[in-house]
C-alpha positions in Angstrom: -117.4 218.6 20.9 -115.8 216.2 23.7 -118.1 213.7 22.4 -116.9 214.3 18.9 -112.7 213.6 20.3 -114.2 210.6 22.3 -115.8 208.7 19.0 -112.8 209.9 17.0 -110.4 208.2 19.9 -112.7 205.2 19.6 -111.8 205.0 15.9 -108.8 205.8 15.3 -107.6 202.9 18.1 -110.1 200.4 16.0 -108.5 201.2 12.9 -104.9 200.6 14.8 -106.5 197.3 16.4 -107.4 196.0 12.5 -104.2 197.3 10.9 -102.1 195.6 13.3 -104.2 192.0 13.1 -103.8 192.5 9.5 -100.1 193.1 9.2 -99.5 190.1 11.6 -102.0 187.8 9.4 -99.4 189.1 6.0 -96.4 187.7 8.1 -98.4 184.6 9.3 -99.4 183.4 5.5 -95.9 185.2 3.6 -93.0 184.3 7.1 -94.3 182.5 9.7 -96.7 179.5 7.9 -93.9 176.9 7.0 -90.6 177.4 8.8 -89.2 173.8 8.2 -88.7 174.5 4.3 -90.3 171.4 3.5 -93.1 171.4 0.1 -96.2 171.5 1.8 -97.9 167.9 2.1 -100.8 166.7 -0.2 -104.5 166.6 0.9 -104.1 169.0 3.6 -100.6 167.8 5.5 -101.1 164.5 4.6 -98.2 163.1 2.6 -99.4 159.1 1.6 -95.0 158.6 1.1 -94.3 159.3 4.6 -97.4 157.8 6.0 -96.3 154.4 4.7 -92.9 154.6 5.1 -93.7 155.4 8.7 -96.4 152.4 9.1 -94.4 150.1 7.3 -91.0 150.9 7.8 -90.0 151.6 4.1 -86.6 152.1 3.5 -85.4 155.1 1.5 -85.2 153.2 -2.2 -88.5 151.5 -1.0 -90.4 155.4 -0.2 -89.2 156.5 -3.7 -90.8 153.4 -5.5 -93.3 153.6 -3.9 -93.3 157.7 -4.6 -93.5 156.7 -8.4 -96.2 153.8 -8.0 -98.3 155.7 -6.7 -98.3 158.8 -8.8 -98.9 156.2 -11.6 -101.7 154.6 -9.8 -103.5 158.3 -9.2 -102.7 159.0 -13.2 -105.0 156.1 -13.7 -107.1 156.8 -11.0 -107.9 160.2 -12.5 -108.4 159.0 -15.9 -111.1 155.9 -15.0 -112.8 158.4 -12.8 -112.8 160.8 -15.3 -114.5 157.8 -17.7 -116.8 157.4 -15.0 -118.4 160.6 -14.7 -118.7 161.1 -18.2 -120.2 157.3 -18.1 -122.9 159.0 -15.2 -123.4 162.6 -17.1 -124.0 160.2 -20.4 -127.1 158.3 -18.6 -128.1 160.9 -16.4 -128.6 163.4 -19.2 -131.1 161.3 -20.1 -133.7 162.2 -17.2 -135.7 164.4 -19.0 -135.9 162.1 -21.9 -139.2 159.9 -20.7 -139.0 157.9 -24.4 -135.3 156.1 -23.4 -136.2 152.3 -23.2 -134.7 150.4 -19.9 -132.1 148.3 -22.8 -130.8 151.6 -23.8 -130.9 152.4 -20.0 -129.3 148.5 -19.1 -126.4 149.3 -21.9 -125.5 152.9 -20.2 -126.0 150.5 -16.6 -123.2 147.7 -17.9 -120.6 150.2 -19.3 -120.5 152.4 -16.7 -120.3 148.8 -14.5 -117.4 147.5 -16.9 -115.0 151.0 -16.5 -116.1 150.9 -12.6 -114.5 147.3 -12.8 -111.6 147.9 -14.6 -110.8 150.6 -12.1 -111.3 148.7 -9.4 -108.6 145.8 -10.9 -106.5 148.9 -11.6 -106.2 149.8 -7.9 -105.7 146.0 -7.0 -102.9 146.0 -9.4 -101.6 149.0 -8.0 -101.5 147.1 -4.5 -100.1 143.9 -5.4 -97.1 146.4 -7.1 -96.5 148.1 -3.6 -96.9 144.6 -1.9 -94.1 143.7 -4.2 -91.4 146.1 -2.9 -92.5 144.7 1.1 -90.1 142.7 3.1 -91.8 139.7 4.6 -91.5 141.1 8.0 -93.4 144.3 6.5 -96.0 141.9 4.5 -98.4 141.3 7.5 -98.7 145.2 8.3 -99.2 146.4 4.2 -101.7 143.9 4.1 -103.2 145.5 7.6 -103.1 148.8 6.1 -104.6 147.8 2.6 -107.7 146.0 4.5 -107.8 149.2 6.8 -108.1 151.3 3.4 -110.6 149.3 1.1 -112.9 148.5 4.7 -113.1 152.2 5.6 -116.9 154.1 4.8 -117.1 156.8 1.9 -117.5 159.9 4.2 -113.8 158.6 5.5 -111.1 161.5 5.1 -113.6 164.3 3.4 -114.2 166.3 7.1 -117.6 164.9 7.4 -119.6 162.4 8.7 -122.1 160.0 7.6 -124.6 161.4 5.7 -128.0 161.8 6.9 -131.2 160.0 4.4 -134.2 161.6 4.9 
């Protein structure tokens, strides 16, 4: 009988600890997680507008213009990414088709390359528009930031290191 009471005490204490931890977890996510009142930033706490404002010293007007340009660029990149994805899907859906000729694959590859070129040109034009809103003092910093962005490795910002290929 004493062991049964002892086992029940342990279970009651364990249930109490779990209940308290669950209540604290709910409070954390509902009450304490966003004390500042600011809306959450994009991409896991990263805001490109705030980052560029900080790095380049954008004025309020420049930051507002940059946000508009950034939103336009995101829409454009989304469109081009969908186009690239669609072409790749069409191209790679032919893997099981042994009768497809090299010329047909070359046409698809050329179409993919042309679409990716349009995507790069769109990104280049975006950077040119952002550069146009910079003051002469901000231009060297901007050029450094852009150089750093275009030369970063493909896995940058994806919470993983380089992929090992066997």
